[in-house]
N, C-alpha and C positions, 0 to 999 in steps of 0.2 A: 959343379956339384949338383946344381939343380937338374940337369939332364940325367945324371946318374940316379938321382932320387926318383925321377919320373920313370926311368927304366925299371927300377926295382918294384914299383907299385903298379905296373901294367898288369892287366888281367891275363889269365892263362889263355883265354880264347884269342887274345891279340897275338900272343906268341905262336899259337897253333895256326892262326890265319897267315902269319908271316912265313911259317914253315911250309904250309900248304902252297902258298904262292911261289916260294922258292922251288919246291918240288915240281910244280906245274911248268915253271920256266925251264927247269933242268930237263924235263921230259921233252918239251918242245925243242929245245936246242939239240939234244941228243938225236932226236928223230929227224929234224929238218937239216941240221948241219952235217951230220955224219952217217945218217941212216941206221943208227944203233937202236933197233927195235927192242932188244932185250933190256937195255938200260932205261929206255923210255917207259917201257911197261913196268919195270920195277919202281920207277919214280912215281908213276900213276898209282900203283898199288900202295905205296907208302903214303901218298896224299890221301887216298881213301881211308887208310887206317887213322890218319890224323883227323880227318873229317868226322870219323865216328867218335872221337874224343871230345868234340865240341859240345858245349852245354846248350848252344842255341840250335834249334832244329830248322831255322830259317833257310839255310843253304841246301834244302832238299833238291832243288833243281840242279845245283852244281854236282851233288852226289850222283844224280841220275846221269848227268853228262859224263862224269868220270867213269861210271860203270859202263856206259856205252862206248867210250873211247877205249877202255881196257878190253872190252869184248872184241872190238875191231882189231886192236893190235895183236890179240892172241891168235887171230886167223892168218896173220902174215908170217910166212916162214922166216926163221931167223938165219 
């Protein structure tokens, strides 16, 4: 019960960060394991959208890295 209660009261940013982490892992797996550039690119784009929803501006460096990685992937023929 206690763990369920804690889950209910977690902040929105925590949920977004977990979602972003999952999307970044998914992009990495799709690209490295099967060479699926299109899916990796889409996962990075979704991660960028989630980052924009964060209330905390602290991860600006991560946002820049996501933009750079996305730009690189767009140059790779699918």
